[in-house]
C-alpha positions as MATLAB code, in Angstrom:
seq = 'XXXXXXXXXXXXXXXXXXXXXXXXXXXXXXXXXXXXXXXXXXXXXXXXXXXXXXXXXXXXXXXXXXXXXXXXXXXXXXXXXXXXXXXXXXXXXXXXXXXXXXXXXXXXXXXXXXXXXXXXXXXXXXXXXX';
ca = [
     -24.024   -9.425  -22.896;
     -20.803  -10.485  -21.181;
     -17.567   -8.642  -21.709;
     -14.051   -9.800  -21.163;
     -11.485   -7.959  -19.027;
      -7.827   -8.349  -18.508;
      -5.657   -7.649  -15.461;
      -1.980   -8.098  -14.928;
      -0.312   -8.588  -11.709;
       1.882  -10.599   -9.273;
       0.366  -13.594   -7.545;
      -0.193  -12.869   -3.960;
      -2.038  -16.016   -2.780;
      -3.675  -19.107   -4.266;
      -6.364  -20.814   -2.293;
      -7.061  -24.605   -2.625;
      -9.975  -25.842   -4.684;
     -13.117  -26.137   -2.596;
     -16.288  -28.174   -3.389;
     -19.801  -26.910   -2.599;
     -23.113  -28.663   -2.463;
     -24.169  -32.210   -3.274;
     -23.531  -31.734   -7.006;
     -19.694  -31.157   -6.519;
     -19.588  -27.429   -7.732;
     -15.926  -26.328   -7.363;
     -14.395  -23.023   -6.969;
     -10.763  -21.765   -6.336;
      -9.828  -18.151   -5.406;
      -6.613  -16.340   -5.888;
      -5.367  -12.830   -5.324;
      -2.984  -10.758   -7.423;
      -1.293   -7.426   -6.738;
      -1.978   -5.328   -9.951;
       0.949   -4.127  -11.969;
       1.342   -2.266  -15.177;
       0.074    1.194  -16.407;
      -1.241    3.337  -13.646;
      -0.267    1.243  -10.696;
       1.881    2.830   -8.005;
       3.999    0.550   -5.682;
       3.203    2.816   -2.750;
      -0.605    2.272   -3.225;
      -0.736   -1.423   -4.109;
      -4.081   -2.768   -5.521;
      -4.947   -6.357   -4.573;
      -7.749   -8.141   -6.486;
      -9.468  -11.347   -5.644;
     -10.437  -13.546   -8.567;
     -12.168  -16.916   -8.791;
     -11.978  -19.986  -11.059;
     -15.038  -22.158  -11.401;
     -15.404  -25.909  -12.101;
     -12.762  -27.182  -14.665;
     -10.970  -23.902  -14.749;
      -9.849  -24.487  -11.188;
      -6.768  -26.569  -12.383;
      -5.418  -23.492  -14.253;
      -3.654  -22.282  -11.135;
      -1.764  -25.604  -10.583;
       1.119  -24.462  -12.758;
       1.565  -21.156  -10.978;
       3.315  -19.989   -7.696;
       3.063  -16.988   -5.407;
       5.344  -14.262   -6.693;
       4.856  -14.957  -10.468;
       3.534  -12.242  -12.732;
       0.417  -13.266  -14.784;
      -2.084  -11.819  -17.103;
      -5.669  -12.971  -16.283;
      -8.683  -12.780  -18.589;
     -11.985  -12.766  -16.729;
     -15.703  -11.833  -16.673;
     -17.287   -9.463  -14.339;
     -20.558  -10.794  -12.862;
     -22.870   -9.890   -9.979;
     -26.033  -10.725   -8.314;
     -28.538   -9.278   -5.877;
     -29.335  -10.966   -2.551;
     -32.557  -10.036   -0.645;
     -32.941  -11.220    2.950;
     -36.403  -10.203    4.488;
     -35.863   -7.353    6.950;
     -32.318   -6.594    5.764;
     -31.114   -4.118    3.132;
     -30.494   -5.442   -0.323;
     -26.893   -6.555   -1.096;
     -25.013   -6.675   -4.388;
     -22.292   -9.416   -4.732;
     -19.652   -8.891   -7.459;
     -17.265  -11.638   -8.633;
     -14.352  -11.629  -11.174;
     -14.567  -15.028  -12.795;
     -11.234  -15.911  -14.433;
     -11.243  -18.267  -17.475;
      -7.644  -17.756  -18.714;
      -4.447  -17.274  -16.875;
      -0.963  -16.937  -18.691;
       2.370  -15.791  -17.759;
       2.955  -11.998  -18.330;
       4.881  -11.631  -21.496;
       3.749  -15.040  -22.740;
       2.442  -13.439  -26.006;
       5.862  -13.714  -27.529;
       7.142  -10.390  -26.202;
      10.248  -10.016  -24.153;
       8.634   -8.321  -21.212;
      11.209   -5.556  -21.303;
      14.608   -5.009  -22.880;
      15.071   -3.829  -26.520;
      11.811   -2.568  -27.864;
      12.860   -1.974  -31.470;
      12.817   -4.365  -34.394;
      15.729   -6.336  -35.880;
      16.343   -3.698  -38.495;
      16.637   -0.927  -35.916;
      19.059   -3.061  -33.846;
      21.386   -3.773  -36.829;
      21.419   -0.050  -37.735;
      22.851    0.717  -34.210;
      25.756   -1.682  -34.747;
      29.017   -0.564  -36.292;
      29.809   -1.717  -39.914;
      32.125   -4.716  -39.756;
      33.775   -6.603  -42.701;
      32.050  -10.091  -42.876;
      35.146  -11.455  -44.713;
      37.031  -12.845  -41.824;
      40.282  -15.027  -42.293;
      39.146  -17.949  -40.090;
];
């Protein structure tokens, strides 16, 4: 069963879309520096993600330095070459990319609701002469 994961970070690099094989399989890689809870600026975490097939175009609207939230699947496979130790390859296959704070939040600033904001304002008379 596949499980979705999310990561938030600042885009560090965006690779070009590349085609592989005769059937035109396409793949595009990009790297983000993780941000958010638990991340420390003095110990940056860089994560490489990949977009496959029609999802490659998702990165066309983003630039290096933008903060994004990425939804991805974790996948892996084993590779056996005769006479060599077994290797495991892991990939983070992104399928959704959106700007951080694109869920309607402000991405900072005032965290309270409108009622809390109005309670902090002084009481003024709304009956103004003009």
